[in-house]
C-alpha positions in Angstrom: 0.3 0.3 0.5 2.9 2.7 1.2 4.1 1.9 -2.4 1.7 2.3 -4.2 1.0 5.7 -2.1 5.0 6.7 -3.1 5.2 5.7 -6.5 1.5 8.1 -6.8 3.0 11.3 -5.7 6.3 10.0 -6.9 4.6 10.1 -10.7 2.2 13.2 -10.2 5.4 15.2 -9.0 8.0 14.0 -11.4 5.4 14.7 -13.9 2.7 16.8 -13.0 2.6 20.6 -13.3 1.4 23.2 -10.3 -2.8 23.0 -10.9 -2.7 26.9 -11.2 -4.1 28.1 -13.8 -2.6 26.6 -16.8 -0.9 23.8 -17.6 2.5 23.6 -18.2 5.8 25.8 -18.7 3.8 28.5 -20.3 1.7 28.3 -17.3 1.4 26.9 -14.3 4.6 25.8 -12.9 6.6 23.3 -14.8 6.7 19.6 -13.9 10.2 19.2 -12.9 11.1 16.1 -15.8 10.4 19.4 -18.0 12.8 21.2 -15.7 15.4 19.4 -15.7 15.7 17.8 -19.1 15.4 20.8 -20.4 18.3 22.0 -18.4 20.4 18.9 -19.9 19.1 19.5 -23.2 20.4 23.5 -22.8 23.9 22.2 -21.4 24.4 20.0 -24.6 23.4 22.3 -27.1 25.7 25.3 -25.3 28.5 22.4 -25.3 28.2 21.7 -28.7 27.9 25.6 -29.7 30.9 26.3 -27.6 33.0 23.8 -29.9 31.7 24.7 -32.2 33.2 27.7 -32.3 36.2 26.8 -30.6 37.5 22.8 -32.2 34.7 22.7 -35.5 37.4 20.0 -35.8 35.2 18.5 -32.7 32.3 19.9 -33.1 30.7 16.8 -35.0 32.3 14.2 -32.2 30.6 16.5 -29.9 27.4 16.7 -31.1 27.0 13.0 -31.8 28.3 12.1 -28.4 25.4 14.3 -27.1 22.3 13.2 -28.9 23.4 9.8 -27.4 24.0 11.5 -24.3 20.4 12.6 -24.5 19.2 9.2 -25.6 20.3 7.3 -22.9 19.0 9.6 -20.5 15.6 9.5 -22.0 15.4 5.8 -23.0 16.0 5.7 -18.2 13.5 8.0 -17.1 10.2 6.5 -19.8 11.5 3.4 -18.3 11.4 4.9 -14.8 8.0 6.8 -15.5 6.7 3.7 -16.6 7.4 1.6 -13.8 5.9 4.3 -12.0 3.1 4.3 -13.6 2.3 0.6 -13.5 2.7 0.5 -10.4 0.2 3.6 -9.0 -2.3 1.7 -11.5 -1.5 -1.3 -10.0 -4.8 -1.8 -7.7 -6.6 -1.1 -11.4 -6.1 -5.2 -12.4 -7.4 -4.4 -15.2 -5.0 -1.1 -16.9 -2.1 -3.6 -15.9 -3.5 -6.6 -17.2 -5.1 -5.9 -20.5 -2.5 -2.6 -21.1 0.3 -2.3 -19.7 2.3 -5.6 -19.4 1.2 -6.5 -22.4 3.0 -3.0 -23.3 6.5 -3.7 -22.0 6.0 -7.3 -23.1 5.6 -6.5 -27.2 8.1 -3.7 -26.8 10.6 -6.3 -24.8 10.3 -7.9 -27.6 11.2 -5.4 -30.7 13.2 -4.2 -28.8 15.7 -7.6 -28.0 14.4 -8.7 -31.8 16.7 -6.1 -32.8 19.3 -6.4 -30.6 19.8 -9.5 -31.3 19.4 -9.8 -35.8 21.4 -7.0 -35.7 23.9 -9.5 -33.8 23.3 -12.4 -36.4 23.5 -9.9 -39.5 27.3 -9.2 -37.9 28.4 -11.7 -37.6 25.9 -15.0 -40.1 23.9 -12.9 -42.2 22.8 -15.6 -44.7 21.9 -16.9 -41.9 19.9 -14.2 -40.9 17.0 -13.8 -42.7 15.8 -17.5 -41.5 15.8 -15.6 -38.0 14.9 -12.6 -38.9 11.0 -13.4 -40.4 10.0 -15.6 -37.0 11.3 -12.4 -35.4 9.6 -11.0 -36.9 6.2 -12.6 -37.3 6.4 -12.9 -32.7 6.8 -9.1 -33.3 4.0 -9.2 -34.9 1.9 -11.5 -33.5 2.6 -9.7 -30.2 1.7 -6.3 -31.0 -1.5 -7.6 -32.7 -2.7 -9.3 -30.0 -1.5 -5.9 -27.6 -4.1 -4.1 -29.6 -7.0 -6.3 -28.6 -6.2 -6.2 -25.2 -6.2 -2.0 -25.7 -9.1 -3.1 -27.6 -11.0 -4.4 -24.9 -10.0 -2.8 -22.1 -11.1 1.1 -23.3 -14.3 -0.6 -25.5 -15.2 -1.6 -21.3 -14.1 2.0 -20.4 -16.2 3.9 -23.0 -19.3 1.7 -22.7 -19.6 2.0 -18.4 -19.3 5.8 -19.6 -17.8 6.6 -15.8 -14.1 8.7 -17.4 -15.1 8.9 -21.0 -17.2 12.1 -21.8 -20.1 10.1 -23.7 -23.2 11.6 -22.1 -26.4 11.7 -24.0 -25.8 15.0 -25.4 -23.4 14.8 -27.0 -24.4 13.3 -30.5 -21.5 13.1 -32.7 -21.2 13.0 -36.0 -20.1 9.5 -36.7 -20.0 9.2 -40.6 -17.6 12.3 -40.8 -15.8 10.1 -38.1 -15.1 7.4 -40.5 -14.8 8.7 -43.6 -12.0 11.1 -42.3 -10.1 8.1 -41.0 -10.7 6.7 -43.7 -9.5 9.1 -46.4 -6.2 9.9 -44.2 -5.7 6.1 -43.9 -5.8 5.5 -47.4 -4.3 8.8 -48.6 -1.1 7.2 -46.9 -1.2 4.3 -48.3 -0.9 5.6 -51.4 1.2 8.3 -51.1 3.0 5.1 -50.1 3.1 3.5 -52.9 3.5 6.3 -55.4 6.5 7.7 -53.3 8.7 5.1 -51.8 9.8 2.7 -54.8 12.2 1.1 -51.6 11.6 -2.9 -50.9 9.9 -3.2 -48.1 12.1 -5.0 -45.7 13.2 -4.8 -42.2 15.9 -5.7 -41.9 18.5 -6.2 -38.6 19.4 -2.8 -38.2 16.5 -1.3 -39.9 14.2 -3.6 -36.4 16.7 -1.9 -34.0 17.1 1.3 -34.9 12.9 1.1 -35.3 13.1 -0.4 -31.4 14.8 2.9 -30.5 13.2 5.3 -31.6 9.8 4.6 -31.0 11.1 4.1 -27.1 12.7 7.5 -27.5 9.4 9.2 -28.7 7.7 7.9 -25.8 9.9 8.4 -23.9 10.2 12.2 -24.9 6.7 12.3 -25.3 6.3 12.5 -21.1 8.4 15.7 -21.3 5.5 18.4 -21.9 6.3 21.8 -21.8 2.5 22.3 -22.2 -0.4 20.0 -21.8 -3.9 20.5 -23.3 -7.3 20.9 -21.7 -9.0 18.4 -23.9 -6.0 16.0 -24.4 -2.6 16.8 -26.5 0.8 18.5 -25.2 3.6 20.2 -26.7 6.3 18.7 -26.2 9.9 18.5 -26.2 11.1 17.2 -29.8 9.5 13.4 -29.3 8.3 13.3 -32.9 11.9 14.2 -33.9 13.5 10.0 -33.8 10.2 9.5 -35.3 10.5 11.8 -38.1 14.5 11.5 -38.5 13.5 6.9 -38.7 11.7 7.7 -41.1 14.0 10.1 -43.4 16.7 7.6 -42.9 14.6 4.3 -44.1 12.1 5.8 -46.1 8.6 6.5 -46.0 6.7 3.0 -45.7 9.0 2.1 -42.5 8.9 5.8 -41.0 4.4 4.9 -41.8 4.3 1.6 -40.1 6.7 3.3 -37.1 4.8 5.8 -36.9 1.8 3.9 -36.0 3.5 1.6 -33.2 4.3 4.7 -32.0 0.6 6.7 -32.0 -0.5 2.8 -30.6 1.8 3.5 -27.4 0.2 7.9 -27.1 -3.3 6.0 -26.8 -2.2 4.2 -23.4 0.3 6.8 -22.3 -2.7 9.9 -22.0 -5.6 8.4 -23.4 -8.1 11.0 -23.7 -11.5 8.5 -25.9 -15.0 9.2 -26.7 -15.1 7.3 -29.8 -13.8 5.1 -31.9 -12.9 6.6 -34.7 -11.7 9.2 -32.8 -9.6 7.6 -31.2 -7.6 6.2 -34.5 -7.7 10.0 -36.2 -5.6 11.0 -32.9 -3.6 8.1 -31.9 -3.3 5.8 -34.5 -3.2 7.7 -37.3 -2.4 11.2 -36.7 1.0 9.9 -35.7 1.4 7.6 -38.7 1.1 11.3 -40.3 4.2 11.2 -38.7 6.1 9.0 -41.2 5.5 11.5 -44.1 8.9 12.5 -42.9 10.6 10.6 -45.4 8.6 12.0 -48.2 11.7 13.9 -49.3 14.8 11.7 -48.7 15.5 10.1 -51.4 14.8 13.4 -53.5 18.2 14.2 -55.8 17.1 17.5 -56.0 17.6 18.4 -52.5 19.9 15.9 -51.7 22.9 18.1 -51.1 20.3 19.8 -48.5 19.7 17.4 -45.7 18.1 19.9 -43.6 15.6 21.4 -47.2 14.7 17.6 -46.3 14.0 17.1 -43.3 12.4 19.7 -42.8 9.9 19.9 -45.5 8.8 16.0 -44.9 8.5 16.9 -41.1 6.5 20.0 -42.7 4.0 17.8 -44.3 3.9 14.8 -41.3 2.8 17.4 -39.0 0.7 19.6 -41.7 -1.2 15.9 -41.5 -0.9 14.7 -38.3 -2.9 18.5 -37.2 -5.4 18.0 -39.9 -6.5 14.4 -37.8 -6.6 16.0 -34.8 -8.6 18.7 -36.5 -11.3 16.9 -37.8 -11.7 15.0 -34.1 -12.1 18.1 -33.1 -14.6 18.9 -35.3 -16.6 15.7 -35.4 -15.6 14.7 -31.9 -14.8 17.4 -29.9 -17.5 19.9 -30.7 -20.1 18.4 -28.9 -17.7 20.2 -26.2 -16.3 23.3 -27.9 -17.5 27.2 -26.5 -19.3 28.0 -28.7 -19.8 31.8 -27.3 -15.6 32.4 -28.5 -16.2 30.3 -31.2 -18.8 29.0 -33.4 -17.7 28.1 -36.1 -16.4 24.2 -35.3 -13.7 24.8 -37.5 -12.4 27.5 -35.9 -12.7 26.3 -32.9 -10.9 22.7 -34.0 -7.9 24.9 -35.5 -7.7 26.9 -33.0 -7.1 24.2 -30.1 -4.6 21.8 -32.2 -2.3 25.2 -33.0 -0.4 23.8 -30.9 0.6 21.4 -32.7 2.5 23.9 -34.6 4.8 24.9 -32.2 5.7 20.8 -31.9 6.7 20.6 -35.7 8.4 24.0 -35.5 11.1 22.9 -32.6 11.5 19.7 -35.1 11.9 21.5 -37.5 14.7 23.3 -35.7 16.3 20.3 -34.0 15.8 17.7 -37.2 18.3 20.7 -39.0 21.0 21.0 -36.0 21.4 17.5 -36.0 21.6 17.2 -40.1 24.4 19.9 -39.8 27.1 17.8 -38.3 29.0 15.3 -41.0 29.6 12.9 -38.4 25.2 12.5 -38.2 24.6 12.4 -41.8 27.4 9.5 -42.4 25.8 7.7 -39.7 22.5 7.8 -41.5 24.1 6.9 -44.5 25.8 4.2 -42.9 22.1 2.3 -42.2 
């Protein structure tokens, strides 16, 4: 009992801003984790800047070291917070066994499979294909089972009407929700087929990098600079690892990794009021991040990787923004402040504009990383 209370106290203090007006960096006190992460990020940025102006020949290595150090920090923080959250919710047996445990097992399988496949690929590339097929099959099965269990849990929570907004007066535009979700899915599938002609194969390195990028994005998503009242938040470049992966490995693979990340987002801080709204705000919205690889193979910009990445990241961010806008109009429109926003489209466009701040941070951070020759060389060796 005392352990559960301690876990609740720690996760609330580490991740929650004050209850004053506003939530997060731009209103109320910033959370401990967000403050610590900002300090570490600023220190590493200053270190890179100093080396850039004083010892430019060493700046690339320092930037690469800083990236690895921040990655390690974010992974440790993510694991810690996830463990505390499990402990905090341990009294709710259903969420532990139907949500947290399957996700942890799936993540562990993905990371372990990536590590095993990477080692086998280095030692015996010819024999690694058979093992790869088995590992991929196991990971896909784990993802499918996790999706089913998570769906069962949240369907039950929505049905009982205790924790989600399902009042009788809230009339959702279900046809529009499903049509918009289908349209975005069709668009991404078509974009993948048209703009990415590379073979759709997840090799050992791809799985390893995918696992690390998903875990890193998941960890960074806990660092919330600003939290919106009806779901959504500005984070410290949590989309960057997914978009870097898409830029390095291509559009189709980026979409798949974005989908996996979207599923994780749906259980980290869920705000679910309708099945199609769930799709638009989580799996579909974050799948769009994979379009950051849209221009990665465009030869016209091959000498300016910052522009390649920035253009793709902008497209991915806007598509995520559009997905949230559809959700805001056709689902959350039932709770719109009609005195301030008589037009639901304007309401949703204004509310979800926080995504654009996230995208701007990612583009700046990505441009800085891709300015390093060492980082570009690491991507080229993928």
